[in-house]
N, C-alpha and C positions, 0 to 999 in steps of 0.2 A: 504494500500500500504506500503510495507516494503522499506523504504529509505536506511536503513543500516542494514546489517545482517552479521552473521558470521556462517560458517558451520564447525562444529567440527567433523572431520572425519580423519581416518588414513587407512593404508593399510589393516588392519585386519577387517574393517567394511563391506567388501563385497558390497561396493557401497551405504551403508546406514549409515547416520550420524545424528547428532543432529543439528537442526536449532536454532540458538540463535538470536532473534530479538533485535537489538540495538535501532533503531529509526523507527517509523511508523506514518502513518496518515490515515485518512478516506476519501475516495472518493466515489461518487455515482457509484454503480455497473452497468456494462453493461449488456445487455440482454443475451449475450452469450459470454463466455470466449473462445477466439479463440484456446488457447492451449488445453483446455479440449476437444473442438470439434475435434481438430486434433487427439488427443489420441483416442477418440472414433471411429473416422473414420479409424485410423490405425488398431484398434482391429477388427472392422467390416470387413475390407479388408482381414486381415489374416484369420479370421474365415471363410469367404467366400472361400478363397483359400483352406483351409483345407477341407471344405465341398465338394468342387468340386473334390478334390483329392480322397476323400472317395467314392464319387459318381462314379468317373471314374473307381476306383478299382472294385466297385460292378458291373458296367456296362460291365466290361471286362470279365464277365462270358460268355463263348462261347456257341454257339448253339450246338446241338448234332452232327452236321456235321463238327464241327471244330476239326481238328486233334490235336490241342494243348489243348483240354479241360481239360485233366487230370492235367497238370502242373498248369494252371490258376485256376482251381477249388481248387487245393491244397493250393495255395497262399491265396485264399479267406477263405478257411477252417481254416488256421492257424491264420487269423485275428480274427475269432470268438472264437478260442481257448483261446484268451486273453480277452474275454468279462468279465466285472466285475460281482461279485456275491453280492446279497443283502440279508441280514437277517432282517426280520421285527418282532419285539417283541410286546408283549402286552403293551398297554399304549403309543404306537407311537415311541418307541426307535428303531432306525434302524442303521445298519452298512453297508456301501458300500465299498467293498474291491477291491484292485488292479485295480484302474482306470488307464488305459493306452491309449495312442493314438492308433487308429485302425491300423495305419501304421507307420513304422519308417521313419523319414524324412532323409533318407540317401543321397538324392541328394544335400543337403545343403553343401556349402563349409565352412561355419562358424558353429562350434559346438554349440555355445551359441544360435544362431538364430534357429538352428534346435531344440534345447531344448525348446525354446519359442513356436515354432509351435506345438510341441508335447504337451506342457502344455495346449495351447489353444484348441487343439483337445480333450484333456482329460476333460477340463471344459465344453466343448460343449457336450460331451457324458454325463457328470454328469447332466447338465441342462435337456437334453433329458430324462434321466432316471427318474428324479424327476417329470417331467411333465407326463410321461407315468404311473408311479407307483401310483401317488397320484393325479389323475385328479379332484377329488371332494373335496379336502381340502380347507377350508375357514379359513384364507386367504391361498393363494397358497403356497405350500411348495417350498422353494427356498434355496439359499445359506445362507440366514439369519437364517435358522433353524439348520445349521451345528454347532456343538459345539466343535468338535475336528478334526484336519487334521494331517495326517502323510504324509510328502512330502519326497520322496526318489529320489535323483538325482544321475546321473552317476558321475558328478563332481561338486564340490561346486562353481567353477568359473561361473557356469550358473545361480547362485542364483540371482545376481543383476538384470539381465535382466528379469528373470522370475518373480521376486518380483513386478516389475512395473505392470504386468498384474494380478498377484495375488491380489494386492490391488484393482484393478478395479472390479474383480469378487466377492471378499468377502467383500469389503468395509472397511472403517476405523472406523465405529461406531459399538461397541459391536461385534467385530469379533470373530471367533472361536479361541481356543487355538491351538498351533501347535508345532510339533517336526519335524525338518528338518535335514537330514543327507545325506552324499554322500556315495554310496556303491561301487563305482569303475566303470571305463569305461568298457563296455561290460558285466557287471554283471546283468543288467536288461534284461527281456525277449526280444528276437529278436534284441538285440543291442539298445534298447530304452534308452532314457536319462532321462525320468521322469516317476515316478509311484506315485500314490496318493491313500490313502484310508481315509475315513471320517466316523464319527459317527454323527447322527443327531437325534433331538427330534422334531417330528411334532408339529407344533403350537408354538414352543418356540421362534421363531423369532418375531412373532406378540405379544407374551407375553411380551417380553422385550421392545417393541416399542409402546404399546398401553395401555389404562387404563381399557379396557373391558366394558365400559359403553354402547357401541352401538352394542354389540354382540347379535344375536338372533338365532344362529345356534347351533346344537349339535356337535360342532367340538372339537378337542383337546384343542384349545385355550379357548373356552367357558368353558369346564370342568375344565381347570386349574384355571380360575378366580373364579370359584365357590368354589374351595378348599382354605379355609382361613388358613389352618394350614401349608401347605408346598408350597414353591416356585417352579414352574415348572423348571425354569432355572435362574441362576444369573451369571453375568460376573464380573470378577475383571480385569480391563483394566487400567494399569498405563501408562500414555502417556507422562509424563515429568520426568526429573531427580529427584529422591528422595533419601532418606538416607537408604531405606530398600529394594527396589525392582528394579532390572534392567529394564531400558526402553526396550520395545519390539523392536527387529530388524524385522520389518515386514510391517504392523502391525499384532499383534495377542494379544489375551487376556492371561494374566498370568495364569488364572484359570477359568474354567467353572464348576459351581455346578448344579447338576441335582436333582430335587425333594427334595432339602434340605438334601440329603443323601450321594451322591457320588461327589467327586471332581476329575476332570480331569485336572491335572497340566501340563502346557506347559513344554517343555524341558528347563532345567535350565543349563546355562553354568557359568563359573567362573569369571564373570564380577563384579567389585566392583561398587555398585549402584551409589555412589556419583560421581565417575569419569567416569564410563562406560569404564574403562580400565581393562584388565586382571590383576588379582592379581599376584604378583611376589614373588618368594621365597626369604627369607632373609639369607638363608644358602646354601652353595654349596652342602650339603649333601641331600637336598630336591629338587626333580624335579618340573618343572613347572606344569606338569599334576597332581601331587599330591596335590599341593596347590589349583589348579583350581577345582579339584574334591571336596575338602573340602569346597571351596567357593560355589560350586554348591549346595551342601547340605544345606549350610547356607541360600542361596537365596531361596531354596525351602521351608525351615522352615519359613522364613520371610513372604513369600507369603501366606502360610497356616495360619499364625498367623493373617494376615490382612483380612481374610475372614469374611463375615457376611452372614449367611444363612437365616436371617430373624427371628431367634428364640432368646431365652434368652441366649443361649450359643454362644459366639463369638470365632473366630479363629479356629485353628486346630494344630495338632502335627504330626511329622514324624512317630511316632509309630502307627498312625491311618492308615498307608499305607496298602493296600491289596497286592500290588506287586510293585516292583521297577525294572526299567530297567536302568542299568548303561552303558553308552557308553564311551569308551576310543578310542583315535585316533591312527593311525599308528605311528604318531610322538611320542606318549607316549611309544609305544613298542620299537621304535628305541632308545629312551633315555636310555634303559636298556641293549642295545646290547654290550656296551663297558665294562660291568661289568661281571666278571668271574662268570659263573653259571654252576651248575652241571646238568642242564636240558639236556636230550637226545632227546628233541623235535625239531630235526633238528637245534640245536644250537640256537633256538629262546627262549628267557626267558619267556615263557608263565606263568609258575608257579610263578615266581617273580612278574609279572604284576598283576595276579589275587590275589595273597596274599596281595600285598600292597593296591590294590583297595578295597579288602574286609575289611582290618583293618581300613582304613580311613572311609569307609562307616559305619562300625559297631560303631566306635567311634562317628561319627556324629549322628547316630540314638540314641545312648545312652544319648547324651546331647542335643538332639533336635537342632543340628547344631549350638549350642552356643546361641540360641535365647531364651530369657526368655518369656514364654507365657504371652501375653498381652502387651508386650513392643512396638509392632508396632502401635497399636491403642491407646496407652497411658493409658490403664486400669491397668497397673502394673508399679511399680517403674522402673526407668531406671538403671538396674543393670544386671550383667551377673552371671550365675551360678558359685558358688565358690567351688573349690575343698577342701578348708580349712574347711568350715562349710556348708555342703550340707543340714543339718537339717533345715536350714532357708527357705527351699523351700518345697512346698507341693508336692503331688504325680503328679501334672500336671506341675511341674517346675515353679510355680508362687511364687515369693518372698513374704514371710509372708502370703501366701494364699490369696493375694490380699488386705489384711488389711494394715492400714497405718504404723504399726510398729509391732515388734515381740511380745511385751507384749499384745497388743490387740488381735493378732492372737491366742496366746496360751490361753488367757482368754475366747475367743469366742468358741474355739474348744475343750477346756478342756485338751489340750496337754501341760503338764508342764515339760516333759522330752525332753532333746536334743537328740532325737533318729535320727540316720542317715537314710535317705530315701534310701531304697534298689533299686538297678537298676531293672527296669521292665524286666522280661523275655520276655514279648511280644514285647518289643522294640527291643531286640537283635535278635529275631527270624523272622523278616520281610524277606521273601525270596528275594534274589537278583539274577537277571539274568544279567550277565556282558558280553558285546560283544565288539569286536574290529572292527573298521571301518576305511576306508582310510582317511576320512575327516569329520570334524564337522563344524558347523556354525562359521563364523568369525575367522577361524583358531584356534578354541578352541581345547583343548586336552582332555577334559572330559565334560560329560553332564549327567544329571539325569532326568528321566521321571517317574512320579508317578501317580497311581490311589489310592485315599484315601477315607476313610469314613469321613464325617463331624464330628465335635466335638459333635453335637447333636446326630448323629447316633451312634458314638462310645461310648457315655456314657450310652445309654440304650439298644443298640444291641451289644452283645459281639463280639469283634474283636480279633481273635486269630488264631494261626498257628496250623494246624493239624499235625498228626504224619507223619514222613517221610516213604514213601513206596518205596521199591526197588524190582525190578523184573529182570529176564533175559528173553530173547526172548524164548517163549514157542514153542517147536517143534510141539506140538499138536494144536497150534493156527492157525487154517485154515480159511483164509478169502474166499476161493473159495466157501464155502457153502452160502455165502451172494449172490453170483451171480445166485443162483437157483430161486430167486424170479422173478416173472414176472413184469418187470419194463421197462419203455420207454428208448430208447437209447438217450443219451443227449450229443450232441456236441463231440462225440468221447471219452468221459471220462469213461462211464460205459460199462460193458460187461466183458466177460471172459478175463483174462490176456492173452496177445498175445504171451507170451513165458513161458516156464517152468523154474522155479527157484528151487534151492535147499535150504532147510531149514538149512543145515549144516553150511552154511556161516553165518547164523544169530545166531549161538549158542554162539558166543563170545561177543554178544551185551548185555550190562546191562543198566537198566533204573533206574533213581532216580526221584521221584516226591514229590513235597511238595505243599500244598495249604493253603492259608490264606483267611478266610471267615468273612463275616459280617452278624450277625443274623442267624436265622434258615431258610436257603433256600433263603436268600435275595440277596447276591452277593458273588462271590468267584473268586479268581484268582489262577489257578493251573499252575505250571511250571514243565515241564518234560524234562529231559536231557537223551539222548541216547548216550552211549559211547561204544567204541570197544577196547577190551584188546589186540587184535592183528590186523594186517593190513587185512581188509576184501577184498574179491574178488568182485570188483564193479560190474562185469558182473553177478555174481550169487547172489548178495545181494538182498533179497526180501524186497525192501523198502516199498511196500504196506503193508506187514505184520507188519513191524516195526511201521509205521505210525498208523495203526489200533490199535495196542496195546498201543501206546502212548496216543491216544485219550481216550481209555477205562481207562487207568491208571489215566489220568487227572480227569475224572468224578468220578472214584472210590475214589481218594484222597479227592475230595471235599465232598464226602458222609461220610467220616470216622468219622466226628464229630457228625453225627446225627443217631438216632435210626431209624427214618423214612427214609428208603432208596428210597422212591418215590421222595424225593427232589433232584433236579438237574438231568437232563438227556440231551440227545443230543439236545432236543428242546430248552433248556435254555441257550445254548451257543450263545452269541452274536457274538463273533469273535475268530478266531484262528490265531495266528501269528507264523509262522514256520521259524526258523532261521537255516541256513545250512552253512557249510564251503565251500565257492565258489572258493577259491584260495589256492594255495600252497605258503607258506611263508617260506623263507630261509634267512640265513644271507648273506649279500653282503657287505663285508668290515666291518670296525669297528663300523660304526654308521648308516648303511643303511640296509633296509630289501628288499629283492627281492620278488615281488608279481606277481604271474602268475595265471590269472583267468582260471578256468577249465570248468565252467558250468554256464549257465544263469538261471537255476532253472525251465525251462519250463517242464521238465519231472517230477520233484517233484510236481509242481503245478497240473499237470494232475492227478498224483496218489493221492494227497491229496483231490482233488475234488471227485475222485472216492470213496475214503474211506468215506468221509463225506456224500456223496449222498447215498451210500449203507447203512450206519448206520442209516441215517434218514429214509430211506425206510423201514428198518427192524423195527424201532421204531413205525412208523405209521401203519405198517402191523400188529404188535402185539397188539397195543393199540386200533386202530380204524378199523382194518380190511381193510385198504386201502394201496396201494403201491404208492400213489401219495405223493411225498415228494419234492415238488418244492421249499419249503422254507427251505434251508439248512443253516448251520452256514456260515457266511462270513469268508474268509480266505485271508491271505497275506503271500507270501513267500519272505523272506528277506535274501539276501546274506551277509555274514560276513567273516572276516578274521580269527576270533577265538572266543570262547565263554566259559563261566564257570557258573556253578550254585552253589550258596551258600545259605544255609538255616539258617545259624547262629548257628547251633548246632555243637559242636566238636565231631562228630561221624564219624567213618570210612565209613558209608554208603553214605555220601554226598560228600566225596572226589572223584572227577571225575577221577577215575583210567582209564588209557587208553586214547584214542584219542576221543574227543567229535565229534560226527557225526551230530546230529540234536538236536534242542531244540524247544519246543513249549510253548507258553503262551496261556492259554485258559481262557477266561473271561466269566463267567456265571452270569446271573442276572435275577431277576424278580422284576421290579421296582414297580408294583402295590402291590405286597406282601410286599415290603419294606415300602411303604407308610402306609399300614395297620398296620404293626408292629410298625412303628414310632408313629402312632396315639394312639395305645393301650398302649405303654410303655412310651410315652413322653407327647403328647398333651392332652390325656384324663385326 
C-alpha cells in the first residue's frame, strides 16, 4: 500500500508520468482488486458493443428482394477492402499489416472515445486473426509473441486514453517495442482514427516466459530451446529512470532482438534519460527539433550499447543499422518558416529541413551518437570520444580497445603509432528515409526508428550499402501482361485496370533506390523514392505502373551485391511500407503552415495490393507452376506531409530533384538462413 506518493508529470507527457513512491507498507492482498475488475468489465463491455456493431453491419446485408441491396452491399464490401494482410515467413516470423476497425465509429461525439472503440475493435480483429491462422500452436500464439507494433493515430491527443487499453492487451511484462505517430485527422482510410501493424515471432512469447523443461511438442518454442547457440527473442525493457535510456511512455520495450541477429529498436525521441524532460537548446541559433533529433540518436546508440544477445559480443552500434526512419514534426517545419529561403516549394522550406536533419543524422552516425561503446554496461572507461586525439579509440569506438590504459592496448595489439582512426564509410552510408508528420509522441519534434544487425551478426556477416540505382519510368513497362494469368478475383483488388491510362504522364517520374544488407541473402532493407520533375496529371498518372517498378527496383537493388541472383525475391519480402504525400502544405503567416488533406490512401492501398498479388502470382507460376499466391508481402500505406531520401553519398543521383511523390521501404529477410550463416561464421 502506497501511503505517500508523488506523480511526476507535465503537459507534454500525454497522460503518462513517473510514479515516485515516498512511503509504503505491506498488507494482506484481497482476493480480487475491485478497480482491476472494473477495468476488465469496462473493456469487456466495449468489446461486446463493438462486436454487436460489426454483427449488425454484417446482418444488414439485404435479401435479393431488397431494393437497397446495392448500397448496403457496397458498404459491407468497403469494410472488407480494409481487411489486414498477413505475411508468414519460414521459421515463424510473421507480419500483420494495416489492422483497422471494420467500421469507423462516426456516431461518437467524443473523438478520443471513438478512437478507443476503434482500437478495441482492431485488437479484437488481431486476436481473431491469431486464433484462426495458428490454431495448432503450442503454446497458443497471442499478443505475447508480438515483438514490434506500429501505432498510427489521427491525433496524438487520443494516445492517453488508448494507452490504458493498450497496456491491458499487450501487458506490462516483456512487451513489444513500439513506434507511435499521428498522421492527421482524416488521413487514415475511411476517416478512421487508429491503424496498427505488428511483427511477431511464433513461440517467442513462451520462450521469454518459460524454461523449456516441460516441452514435448515439435513447436517453434521447443525448437528454439533446442538451439543452444542463438536466442529466439530477447527484450530490453527499462522500467525506471536511468542515466542512459529513457523510460518507456507506454509500456513498451526499448528493443527486441530476434534470433541473436536483428534488433528492432523502438522509436526514440529527444528525452534526457535522467530527467525525462526534452533537451533544450542553449543557443538561439539552434532549434528545439535539432537538439531533440541529436538526442534521439544518442538515446538510440545508448540502447544499442546496452544490448546483450547472449553471445560473447555485447552491445551494438548505429553503423550496424540496415535502415533508418527519421520523423520530424510539423512544428519543426514551422520553426523554419520565418527564415528567408530560396525554396520555390510553395514557400515551404523543405530543402532546409531535410538538409539540417541529414547533417545532424550523419554527424550522429559518424560518432555513434556520442556514446563510447561499452560505456552503458560498464565494460569501457567512462569517457567520450575526443576530437583532439581520436587515435585513442579502436575501430569500434572503444577507448584503449577496452584495455585499462593506452600502453597496455598498444603492447597487446602491437600498435605503436598514433594513427588517426578513419571514419567508416559504412557508417556514413546508412540510408535515411526522412518524413514529416503532424505530431509525434509527447509533443516531440523529432524521432528515430531503426532496424539493426546485432554486434555478433555485424562482425561476421558483412553489413554494407549497395550501389545507388536510378531509373525513370519505362514507357515499355507494361503491367497489363500480368493480368493475363488465370488467377482468382480477390476482394476487388485484382483484375484488369478499370480505366485506360497514358504512359506519357509517367515519363517525368524518376526513381532512386538504395539498399543496405546483412550477409548473403540474410536480411536487406531497400528504400525507393519516386519523384516528379514536373507537376503530373493525377487523372492520367499510372500509379500501378509506378508502384510495380518501385517494387522491382527494390528487389533489384538488394540483389546488386550478390552474384547469385536467386537470393531475394518477392517471397522474401516480409513487409512493404508505402509513404505518400497526403496533404498540400503552404505557408500561412510567418510561423504557421496550412495543411489540407487530399487523400486517405484507400486507392493507393488497393493498387499496391494488386501489384503485390500479381507479382506473387507470377513468381509462383514461374517457379512452381501454380497461380495460387495467397501469401503475399504484408503492406502498410502511411500518409505524410513531406519526405526525403538520403543515402549519405554526395552524388547528384540521390538529390531528390522535383517533387517527391511516393517512397517505399521494403524489408526482406530469411531468418533460418541467417541462423545458419551465424553458426558457420561465429558459433562453429
